[in-house]
A tleap script that builds the chain and sets N, CA, C and O, in Angstrom:
source leaprc.protein.ff14SB
mol = sequence {
  NMET SER ASP VAL LEU PRO PRO CYS PRO GLU
  CYS SER GLY THR PHE ALA TYR GLU SER GLY
  ASP LEU LEU ALA CYS PRO GLU CYS GLY HIE
  GLU TRP SER PRO ALA ALA ALA ALA GLU ALA
  ALA ALA ALA ASP VAL LYS VAL VAL ARG ASP
  ALA VAL GLY ASN VAL LEU ALA ASP GLY ASP
  THR VAL THR VAL VAL LYS ASP LEU LYS VAL
  GLY ASN SER ALA ILE LYS VAL GLY THR LYS
  VAL GLN ASN ILE ARG LEU ILE ASP ASP GLY
  VAL GLY ASP HIE ASP ILE ASP CYS LYS VAL
  PRO GLY PHE GLY PRO MET GLN LEU LYS SER
  SER VAL VAL LYS LYS CALA
}
set mol.1.N position { 129.495 64.275 118.760 }
set mol.1.CA position { 128.215 64.366 119.448 }
set mol.1.C position { 128.283 63.562 120.737 }
set mol.1.O position { 129.148 62.700 120.895 }
set mol.2.N position { 127.384 63.842 121.642 }
set mol.2.CA position { 127.367 63.139 122.914 }
set mol.2.C position { 126.632 61.812 122.772 }
set mol.2.O position { 125.920 61.585 121.794 }
set mol.3.N position { 126.814 60.937 123.762 }
set mol.3.CA position { 126.157 59.635 123.747 }
set mol.3.C position { 124.660 59.759 123.991 }
set mol.3.O position { 123.879 58.978 123.448 }
set mol.4.N position { 124.251 60.731 124.802 }
set mol.4.CA position { 122.838 60.931 125.104 }
set mol.4.C position { 122.321 62.067 124.234 }
set mol.4.O position { 122.778 63.203 124.355 }
set mol.5.N position { 121.384 61.767 123.373 }
set mol.5.CA position { 120.830 62.770 122.477 }
set mol.5.C position { 119.570 63.372 123.082 }
set mol.5.O position { 118.822 62.679 123.772 }
set mol.6.N position { 119.327 64.657 122.830 }
set mol.6.CA position { 118.145 65.306 123.396 }
set mol.6.C position { 116.874 64.805 122.712 }
set mol.6.O position { 116.929 64.305 121.588 }
set mol.7.N position { 115.730 64.937 123.386 }
set mol.7.CA position { 114.474 64.537 122.754 }
set mol.7.C position { 114.097 65.497 121.632 }
set mol.7.O position { 114.603 66.617 121.556 }
set mol.8.N position { 113.216 65.046 120.777 }
set mol.8.CA position { 112.757 65.862 119.654 }
set mol.8.C position { 112.015 67.097 120.171 }
set mol.8.O position { 111.132 66.970 121.019 }
set mol.9.N position { 112.361 68.299 119.671 }
set mol.9.CA position { 111.671 69.504 120.135 }
set mol.9.C position { 110.229 69.607 119.621 }
set mol.9.O position { 109.440 70.383 120.162 }
set mol.10.N position { 109.878 68.840 118.591 }
set mol.10.CA position { 108.522 68.879 118.035 }
set mol.10.C position { 107.573 67.939 118.767 }
set mol.10.O position { 106.497 68.354 119.197 }
set mol.11.N position { 107.969 66.669 118.913 }
set mol.11.CA position { 107.053 65.669 119.476 }
set mol.11.C position { 107.544 65.088 120.805 }
set mol.11.O position { 106.857 64.258 121.401 }
set mol.12.N position { 108.705 65.505 121.272 }
set mol.12.CA position { 109.330 65.015 122.510 }
set mol.12.C position { 109.693 63.536 122.436 }
set mol.12.O position { 109.860 62.880 123.463 }
set mol.13.N position { 109.812 63.023 121.235 }
set mol.13.CA position { 110.221 61.634 121.051 }
set mol.13.C position { 111.646 61.417 121.526 }
set mol.13.O position { 112.488 62.307 121.411 }
set mol.14.N position { 111.916 60.231 122.061 }
set mol.14.CA position { 113.227 59.951 122.656 }
set mol.14.C position { 114.142 59.128 121.752 }
set mol.14.O position { 115.231 58.734 122.170 }
set mol.15.N position { 113.712 58.868 120.524 }
set mol.15.CA position { 114.501 58.017 119.629 }
set mol.15.C position { 115.266 58.812 118.590 }
set mol.15.O position { 115.438 58.338 117.467 }
set mol.16.N position { 115.730 60.004 118.927 }
set mol.16.CA position { 116.479 60.843 117.994 }
set mol.16.C position { 117.783 60.160 117.603 }
set mol.16.O position { 118.373 59.414 118.385 }
set mol.17.N position { 118.217 60.431 116.383 }
set mol.17.CA position { 119.482 59.880 115.912 }
set mol.17.C position { 120.213 60.939 115.097 }
set mol.17.O position { 119.617 61.906 114.623 }
set mol.18.N position { 121.532 60.731 114.945 }
set mol.18.CA position { 122.363 61.662 114.192 }
set mol.18.C position { 122.239 61.373 112.709 }
set mol.18.O position { 122.278 60.221 112.275 }
set mol.19.N position { 122.086 62.451 111.936 }
set mol.19.CA position { 122.032 62.349 110.486 }
set mol.19.C position { 122.953 63.437 109.946 }
set mol.19.O position { 122.514 64.544 109.635 }
set mol.20.N position { 124.228 63.104 109.840 }
set mol.20.CA position { 125.220 64.108 109.460 }
set mol.20.C position { 125.400 65.097 110.597 }
set mol.20.O position { 125.668 64.702 111.732 }
set mol.21.N position { 125.253 66.403 110.292 }
set mol.21.CA position { 125.373 67.439 111.317 }
set mol.21.C position { 124.060 67.699 112.046 }
set mol.21.O position { 124.028 68.467 113.008 }
set mol.22.N position { 122.990 67.073 111.601 }
set mol.22.CA position { 121.673 67.294 112.199 }
set mol.22.C position { 121.251 66.121 113.064 }
set mol.22.O position { 121.833 65.038 113.000 }
set mol.23.N position { 120.238 66.354 113.864 }
set mol.23.CA position { 119.578 65.284 114.593 }
set mol.23.C position { 118.219 65.068 113.933 }
set mol.23.O position { 117.604 66.018 113.450 }
set mol.24.N position { 117.756 63.833 113.913 }
set mol.24.CA position { 116.483 63.514 113.262 }
set mol.24.C position { 115.622 62.682 114.196 }
set mol.24.O position { 116.125 61.921 115.022 }
set mol.25.N position { 114.312 62.843 114.049 }
set mol.25.CA position { 113.357 62.085 114.846 }
set mol.25.C position { 112.623 61.109 113.933 }
set mol.25.O position { 111.955 61.542 112.994 }
set mol.26.N position { 112.727 59.794 114.183 }
set mol.26.CA position { 112.038 58.826 113.333 }
set mol.26.C position { 110.523 58.811 113.567 }
set mol.26.O position { 109.776 58.300 112.732 }
set mol.27.N position { 110.068 59.360 114.683 }
set mol.27.CA position { 108.642 59.334 114.999 }
set mol.27.C position { 107.848 60.373 114.217 }
set mol.27.O position { 106.759 60.078 113.725 }
set mol.28.N position { 108.394 61.609 114.094 }
set mol.28.CA position { 107.645 62.659 113.397 }
set mol.28.C position { 108.373 63.167 112.149 }
set mol.28.O position { 107.795 63.927 111.372 }
set mol.29.N position { 109.637 62.761 111.943 }
set mol.29.CA position { 110.383 63.168 110.765 }
set mol.29.C position { 111.065 64.528 110.896 }
set mol.29.O position { 111.668 65.002 109.934 }
set mol.30.N position { 110.984 65.160 112.053 }
set mol.30.CA position { 111.583 66.485 112.249 }
set mol.30.C position { 113.101 66.370 112.297 }
set mol.30.O position { 113.642 65.436 112.889 }
set mol.31.N position { 113.790 67.336 111.665 }
set mol.31.CA position { 115.249 67.416 111.729 }
set mol.31.C position { 115.626 68.765 112.319 }
set mol.31.O position { 115.000 69.778 112.005 }
set mol.32.N position { 116.658 68.787 113.181 }
set mol.32.CA position { 117.080 70.027 113.811 }
set mol.32.C position { 118.554 69.994 114.097 }
set mol.32.O position { 119.178 68.936 114.171 }
set mol.33.N position { 119.102 71.195 114.259 }
set mol.33.CA position { 120.513 71.357 114.594 }
set mol.33.C position { 120.639 71.400 116.113 }
set mol.33.O position { 119.918 72.157 116.764 }
set mol.34.N position { 121.536 70.607 116.693 }
set mol.34.CA position { 121.704 70.642 118.145 }
set mol.34.C position { 122.142 72.019 118.652 }
set mol.34.O position { 121.746 72.429 119.743 }
set mol.35.N position { 122.951 72.729 117.873 }
set mol.35.CA position { 123.404 74.059 118.287 }
set mol.35.C position { 122.243 75.044 118.308 }
set mol.35.O position { 122.136 75.851 119.232 }
set mol.36.N position { 121.375 74.991 117.307 }
set mol.36.CA position { 120.222 75.889 117.257 }
set mol.36.C position { 119.258 75.589 118.397 }
set mol.36.O position { 118.661 76.506 118.961 }
set mol.37.N position { 119.099 74.317 118.740 }
set mol.37.CA position { 118.216 73.940 119.847 }
set mol.37.C position { 118.759 74.467 121.167 }
set mol.37.O position { 117.992 74.921 122.016 }
set mol.38.N position { 120.073 74.411 121.347 }
set mol.38.CA position { 120.680 74.921 122.582 }
set mol.38.C position { 120.520 76.439 122.682 }
set mol.38.O position { 120.256 76.962 123.765 }
set mol.39.N position { 120.680 77.154 121.554 }
set mol.39.CA position { 120.507 78.605 121.550 }
set mol.39.C position { 119.063 78.983 121.851 }
set mol.39.O position { 118.814 79.935 122.591 }
set mol.40.N position { 118.114 78.250 121.285 }
set mol.40.CA position { 116.698 78.524 121.533 }
set mol.40.C position { 116.344 78.284 122.991 }
set mol.40.O position { 115.569 79.041 123.575 }
set mol.41.N position { 116.905 77.235 123.583 }
set mol.41.CA position { 116.642 76.950 124.994 }
set mol.41.C position { 117.221 78.053 125.878 }
set mol.41.O position { 116.604 78.434 126.873 }
set mol.42.N position { 118.395 78.566 125.526 }
set mol.42.CA position { 119.005 79.641 126.304 }
set mol.42.C position { 118.215 80.939 126.170 }
set mol.42.O position { 118.151 81.723 127.118 }
set mol.43.N position { 117.612 81.176 125.004 }
set mol.43.CA position { 116.829 82.393 124.783 }
set mol.43.C position { 115.514 82.356 125.548 }
set mol.43.O position { 114.955 83.409 125.855 }
set mol.44.N position { 115.007 81.164 125.864 }
set mol.44.CA position { 113.740 81.027 126.575 }
set mol.44.C position { 113.874 81.224 128.079 }
set mol.44.O position { 112.868 81.262 128.786 }
set mol.45.N position { 115.096 81.350 128.575 }
set mol.45.CA position { 115.319 81.508 130.006 }
set mol.45.C position { 114.832 82.897 130.429 }
set mol.45.O position { 115.264 83.908 129.875 }
set mol.46.N position { 113.940 82.937 131.402 }
set mol.46.CA position { 113.381 84.191 131.890 }
set mol.46.C position { 114.271 84.727 133.004 }
set mol.46.O position { 114.609 84.002 133.940 }
set mol.47.N position { 114.645 85.988 132.900 }
set mol.47.CA position { 115.460 86.626 133.926 }
set mol.47.C position { 114.520 87.393 134.854 }
set mol.47.O position { 113.743 88.233 134.402 }
set mol.48.N position { 114.593 87.101 136.146 }
set mol.48.CA position { 113.756 87.780 137.146 }
set mol.48.C position { 114.640 88.757 137.902 }
set mol.48.O position { 115.694 88.390 138.422 }
set mol.49.N position { 114.191 90.019 137.957 }
set mol.49.CA position { 114.944 91.068 138.642 }
set mol.49.C position { 114.139 91.609 139.815 }
set mol.49.O position { 112.909 91.637 139.782 }
set mol.50.N position { 114.855 92.040 140.854 }
set mol.50.CA position { 114.193 92.610 142.030 }
set mol.50.C position { 113.837 94.075 141.785 }
set mol.50.O position { 113.974 94.573 140.667 }
set mol.51.N position { 113.383 94.758 142.827 }
set mol.51.CA position { 112.924 96.140 142.710 }
set mol.51.C position { 114.015 97.114 142.274 }
set mol.51.O position { 113.707 98.167 141.715 }
set mol.52.N position { 115.280 96.786 142.517 }
set mol.52.CA position { 116.375 97.684 142.139 }
set mol.52.C position { 117.186 97.171 140.953 }
set mol.52.O position { 118.198 97.773 140.593 }
set mol.53.N position { 116.760 96.074 140.345 }
set mol.53.CA position { 117.403 95.587 139.130 }
set mol.53.C position { 118.378 94.444 139.291 }
set mol.53.O position { 118.973 94.017 138.302 }
set mol.54.N position { 118.571 93.926 140.498 }
set mol.54.CA position { 119.465 92.782 140.691 }
set mol.54.C position { 118.798 91.514 140.164 }
set mol.54.O position { 117.588 91.344 140.312 }
set mol.55.N position { 119.567 90.636 139.558 }
set mol.55.CA position { 119.047 89.368 139.053 }
set mol.55.C position { 118.849 88.410 140.220 }
set mol.55.O position { 119.752 88.222 141.036 }
set mol.56.N position { 117.666 87.806 140.299 }
set mol.56.CA position { 117.355 86.853 141.361 }
set mol.56.C position { 117.536 85.429 140.863 }
set mol.56.O position { 117.396 85.155 139.671 }
set mol.57.N position { 117.852 84.518 141.792 }
set mol.57.CA position { 118.016 83.103 141.472 }
set mol.57.C position { 117.393 82.271 142.590 }
set mol.57.O position { 117.166 82.766 143.693 }
set mol.58.N position { 117.123 81.012 142.292 }
set mol.58.CA position { 116.596 80.105 143.311 }
set mol.58.C position { 117.557 80.045 144.488 }
set mol.58.O position { 118.771 79.976 144.299 }
set mol.59.N position { 117.016 80.070 145.705 }
set mol.59.CA position { 117.826 79.972 146.911 }
set mol.59.C position { 118.288 81.297 147.479 }
set mol.59.O position { 118.866 81.325 148.565 }
set mol.60.N position { 118.050 82.404 146.775 }
set mol.60.CA position { 118.464 83.718 147.271 }
set mol.60.C position { 117.672 84.118 148.510 }
set mol.60.O position { 116.596 83.583 148.781 }
set mol.61.N position { 118.224 85.064 149.249 }
set mol.61.CA position { 117.535 85.699 150.366 }
set mol.61.C position { 117.175 87.110 149.924 }
set mol.61.O position { 118.011 87.830 149.378 }
set mol.62.N position { 115.919 87.503 150.165 }
set mol.62.CA position { 115.453 88.828 149.763 }
set mol.62.C position { 114.847 89.547 150.958 }
set mol.62.O position { 114.502 88.929 151.965 }
set mol.63.N position { 114.725 90.866 150.829 }
set mol.63.CA position { 114.120 91.709 151.845 }
set mol.63.C position { 112.935 92.436 151.220 }
set mol.63.O position { 113.032 92.945 150.104 }
set mol.64.N position { 111.823 92.481 151.937 }
set mol.64.CA position { 110.630 93.174 151.452 }
set mol.64.C position { 110.884 94.676 151.521 }
set mol.64.O position { 111.367 95.175 152.538 }
set mol.65.N position { 110.557 95.420 150.425 }
set mol.65.CA position { 110.865 96.848 150.363 }
set mol.65.C position { 109.659 97.744 150.630 }
set mol.65.O position { 109.808 98.964 150.701 }
set mol.66.N position { 108.464 97.163 150.779 }
set mol.66.CA position { 107.299 97.971 151.143 }
set mol.66.C position { 106.308 97.104 151.904 }
set mol.66.O position { 106.287 95.883 151.745 }
set mol.67.N position { 105.487 97.742 152.734 }
set mol.67.CA position { 104.490 96.996 153.502 }
set mol.67.C position { 103.526 96.294 152.559 }
set mol.67.O position { 103.044 96.888 151.595 }
set mol.68.N position { 103.243 95.015 152.845 }
set mol.68.CA position { 102.321 94.226 152.032 }
set mol.68.C position { 101.153 93.794 152.902 }
set mol.68.O position { 101.339 93.064 153.876 }
set mol.69.N position { 99.962 94.233 152.561 }
set mol.69.CA position { 98.781 93.899 153.335 }
set mol.69.C position { 98.382 92.457 153.041 }
set mol.69.O position { 98.187 92.080 151.885 }
set mol.70.N position { 98.261 91.655 154.097 }
set mol.70.CA position { 97.863 90.247 153.985 }
set mol.70.C position { 96.739 90.022 154.987 }
set mol.70.O position { 96.990 89.875 156.184 }
set mol.71.N position { 95.507 89.994 154.502 }
set mol.71.CA position { 94.370 89.830 155.408 }
set mol.71.C position { 94.271 91.027 156.340 }
set mol.71.O position { 94.243 92.170 155.883 }
set mol.72.N position { 94.219 90.774 157.644 }
set mol.72.CA position { 94.114 91.835 158.642 }
set mol.72.C position { 95.471 92.302 159.154 }
set mol.72.O position { 95.530 93.196 159.999 }
set mol.73.N position { 96.550 91.726 158.668 }
set mol.73.CA position { 97.890 92.122 159.106 }
set mol.73.C position { 98.718 92.510 157.885 }
set mol.73.O position { 98.201 92.584 156.770 }
set mol.74.N position { 99.995 92.754 158.105 }
set mol.74.CA position { 100.862 93.176 157.004 }
set mol.74.C position { 102.260 92.617 157.176 }
set mol.74.O position { 102.745 92.431 158.292 }
set mol.75.N position { 102.897 92.353 156.044 }
set mol.75.CA position { 104.311 92.000 156.035 }
set mol.75.C position { 105.054 93.328 156.012 }
set mol.75.O position { 104.896 94.113 155.077 }
set mol.76.N position { 105.852 93.582 157.022 }
set mol.76.CA position { 106.504 94.882 157.197 }
set mol.76.C position { 107.745 95.029 156.323 }
set mol.76.O position { 108.369 94.042 155.934 }
set mol.77.N position { 108.086 96.260 156.024 }
set mol.77.CA position { 109.318 96.589 155.299 }
set mol.77.C position { 110.491 96.016 156.073 }
set mol.77.O position { 110.537 96.123 157.298 }
set mol.78.N position { 111.432 95.413 155.377 }
set mol.78.CA position { 112.628 94.877 156.012 }
set mol.78.C position { 112.531 93.411 156.394 }
set mol.78.O position { 113.511 92.832 156.862 }
set mol.79.N position { 111.360 92.795 156.204 }
set mol.79.CA position { 111.219 91.371 156.510 }
set mol.79.C position { 112.098 90.566 155.572 }
set mol.79.O position { 112.010 90.710 154.353 }
set mol.80.N position { 112.957 89.707 156.145 }
set mol.80.CA position { 113.838 88.866 155.335 }
set mol.80.C position { 113.140 87.568 154.994 }
set mol.80.O position { 112.540 86.923 155.855 }
set mol.81.N position { 113.225 87.190 153.722 }
set mol.81.CA position { 112.658 85.936 153.241 }
set mol.81.C position { 113.808 85.139 152.654 }
set mol.81.O position { 114.472 85.582 151.717 }
set mol.82.N position { 114.039 83.947 153.217 }
set mol.82.CA position { 115.166 83.127 152.782 }
set mol.82.C position { 114.721 82.024 151.834 }
set mol.82.O position { 113.564 81.604 151.833 }
set mol.83.N position { 115.664 81.572 151.036 }
set mol.83.CA position { 115.493 80.405 150.168 }
set mol.83.C position { 114.282 80.533 149.246 }
set mol.83.O position { 113.383 79.692 149.271 }
set mol.84.N position { 114.263 81.594 148.429 }
set mol.84.CA position { 113.157 81.787 147.498 }
set mol.84.C position { 113.257 80.806 146.341 }
set mol.84.O position { 114.322 80.250 146.073 }
set mol.85.N position { 112.134 80.600 145.658 }
set mol.85.CA position { 112.096 79.755 144.467 }
set mol.85.C position { 111.399 80.537 143.371 }
set mol.85.O position { 110.284 81.016 143.574 }
set mol.86.N position { 112.032 80.677 142.210 }
set mol.86.CA position { 111.441 81.402 141.091 }
set mol.86.C position { 110.478 80.487 140.354 }
set mol.86.O position { 110.771 79.313 140.126 }
set mol.87.N position { 109.319 81.036 139.981 }
set mol.87.CA position { 108.296 80.244 139.301 }
set mol.87.C position { 107.815 80.972 138.052 }
set mol.87.O position { 107.879 82.199 137.972 }
set mol.88.N position { 107.333 80.201 137.077 }
set mol.88.CA position { 106.786 80.768 135.844 }
set mol.88.C position { 105.268 80.818 135.877 }
set mol.88.O position { 104.657 81.632 135.185 }
set mol.89.N position { 104.657 79.955 136.675 }
set mol.89.CA position { 103.201 79.814 136.643 }
set mol.89.C position { 102.534 80.397 137.882 }
set mol.89.O position { 101.569 79.829 138.393 }
set mol.90.N position { 103.036 81.515 138.362 }
set mol.90.CA position { 102.461 82.139 139.550 }
set mol.90.C position { 101.131 82.811 139.238 }
set mol.90.O position { 100.782 83.009 138.074 }
set mol.91.N position { 100.402 83.154 140.274 }
set mol.91.CA position { 99.130 83.846 140.123 }
set mol.91.C position { 99.409 85.272 139.675 }
set mol.91.O position { 100.168 85.989 140.327 }
set mol.92.N position { 98.805 85.691 138.570 }
set mol.92.CA position { 99.061 87.035 138.044 }
set mol.92.C position { 100.521 87.179 137.668 }
set mol.92.O position { 101.064 86.363 136.923 }
set mol.93.N position { 101.159 88.227 138.187 }
set mol.93.CA position { 102.579 88.432 137.896 }
set mol.93.C position { 103.457 88.121 139.106 }
set mol.93.O position { 104.562 88.651 139.229 }
set mol.94.N position { 102.969 87.271 139.989 }
set mol.94.CA position { 103.770 86.806 141.125 }
set mol.94.C position { 104.772 85.778 140.603 }
set mol.94.O position { 104.377 84.777 140.006 }
set mol.95.N position { 106.058 86.017 140.821 }
set mol.95.CA position { 107.071 85.133 140.259 }
set mol.95.C position { 108.036 84.562 141.294 }
set mol.95.O position { 109.057 83.979 140.929 }
set mol.96.N position { 107.725 84.721 142.585 }
set mol.96.CA position { 108.546 84.158 143.657 }
set mol.96.C position { 107.660 83.316 144.565 }
set mol.96.O position { 106.610 83.772 145.018 }
set mol.97.N position { 108.085 82.091 144.828 }
set mol.97.CA position { 107.407 81.212 145.773 }
set mol.97.C position { 108.309 81.128 146.999 }
set mol.97.O position { 109.502 80.856 146.867 }
set mol.98.N position { 107.754 81.356 148.192 }
set mol.98.CA position { 108.594 81.403 149.387 }
set mol.98.C position { 107.770 81.161 150.642 }
set mol.98.O position { 106.545 81.045 150.588 }
set mol.99.N position { 108.462 81.089 151.771 }
set mol.99.CA position { 107.821 81.032 153.084 }
set mol.99.C position { 108.211 82.297 153.831 }
set mol.99.O position { 109.384 82.512 154.137 }
set mol.100.N position { 107.220 83.132 154.121 }
set mol.100.CA position { 107.460 84.382 154.825 }
set mol.100.C position { 107.342 84.114 156.322 }
set mol.100.O position { 106.325 83.582 156.768 }
set mol.101.N position { 108.361 84.469 157.110 }
set mol.101.CA position { 108.308 84.231 158.562 }
set mol.101.C position { 107.066 84.885 159.186 }
set mol.101.O position { 106.809 86.073 158.987 }
set mol.102.N position { 106.308 84.091 159.939 }
set mol.102.CA position { 105.110 84.588 160.591 }
set mol.102.C position { 103.857 84.538 159.744 }
set mol.102.O position { 102.759 84.777 160.247 }
set mol.103.N position { 104.006 84.224 158.439 }
set mol.103.CA position { 102.862 84.184 157.536 }
set mol.103.C position { 102.725 82.850 156.808 }
set mol.103.O position { 101.621 82.460 156.429 }
set mol.104.N position { 103.838 82.153 156.614 }
set mol.104.CA position { 103.807 80.865 155.932 }
set mol.104.C position { 104.059 80.978 154.448 }
set mol.104.O position { 104.547 82.001 153.969 }
set mol.105.N position { 103.718 79.902 153.702 }
set mol.105.CA position { 104.003 79.877 152.269 }
set mol.105.C position { 103.120 80.852 151.490 }
set mol.105.O position { 101.919 80.961 151.739 }
set mol.106.N position { 103.741 81.560 150.541 }
set mol.106.CA position { 102.981 82.461 149.680 }
set mol.106.C position { 103.813 82.828 148.462 }
set mol.106.O position { 104.996 82.499 148.374 }
set mol.107.N position { 103.174 83.515 147.528 }
set mol.107.CA position { 103.853 83.986 146.334 }
set mol.107.C position { 103.981 85.499 146.406 }
set mol.107.O position { 103.059 86.193 146.834 }
set mol.108.N position { 105.139 86.004 145.982 }
set mol.108.CA position { 105.405 87.442 145.986 }
set mol.108.C position { 105.786 87.901 144.599 }
set mol.108.O position { 106.200 87.100 143.761 }
set mol.109.N position { 105.648 89.185 144.358 }
set mol.109.CA position { 106.125 89.803 143.117 }
set mol.109.C position { 107.581 90.198 143.331 }
set mol.109.O position { 107.963 90.628 144.420 }
set mol.110.N position { 108.378 90.053 142.299 }
set mol.110.CA position { 109.784 90.455 142.412 }
set mol.110.C position { 109.928 91.958 142.549 }
set mol.110.O position { 110.977 92.430 142.988 }
set mol.111.N position { 108.909 92.727 142.187 }
set mol.111.CA position { 108.978 94.185 142.273 }
set mol.111.C position { 108.851 94.709 143.695 }
set mol.111.O position { 109.039 95.905 143.917 }
set mol.112.N position { 108.538 93.855 144.669 }
set mol.112.CA position { 108.395 94.306 146.061 }
set mol.112.C position { 109.492 93.766 146.960 }
set mol.112.O position { 109.400 93.878 148.182 }
set mol.113.N position { 110.544 93.173 146.366 }
set mol.113.CA position { 111.645 92.644 147.162 }
set mol.113.C position { 112.974 93.169 146.632 }
set mol.113.O position { 113.079 93.612 145.489 }
set mol.114.N position { 113.990 93.107 147.501 }
set mol.114.CA position { 115.355 93.492 147.132 }
set mol.114.C position { 116.275 92.374 147.578 }
set mol.114.O position { 116.127 91.853 148.683 }
set mol.115.N position { 117.213 92.004 146.738 }
set mol.115.CA position { 118.173 90.954 147.081 }
set mol.115.C position { 118.984 91.374 148.298 }
set mol.115.O position { 119.521 92.480 148.358 }
set mol.116.N position { 119.060 90.463 149.270 }
set mol.116.CA position { 119.779 90.781 150.515 }
set mol.116.C position { 121.265 90.526 150.382 }
set mol.116.O position { 122.015 90.741 151.334 }
savepdb mol mol.pdb
quit
C-alpha cells in the first residue's frame, strides 16, 4: 500500500488505516477496498464529446459549428475558441466554460462545437 491513504468515501475522514487487504475509517467504521474505490472513481468520470463525437478535454481548441444568437449579435460558424474548460455544474446542459473572442466569458454546449 502507499504511504498516503485516501480519505473515507463515506464520511471523508482523513484517518483511514490499513486492515489487512481493506482500508478502514475509525471515525465512521466504514471499510472499503482500495481497488474498488479506484474503479468507482474511474466509472464516475464523465466523457464530453463534441458535435461529431470527438472526446473533449480541458485546454482543447474548438470551432463553433452553427450560428449562436447572443443578445443582438451572434457567434458565427467557424469561430475558434481556445483553452476550453469542461464543467459539471453548467447552466442547463452547458458543459464548456470558455472565453469567446469578441464576446467574453460564457458557457457553451458541447453539441455546438467541433474539436479543432
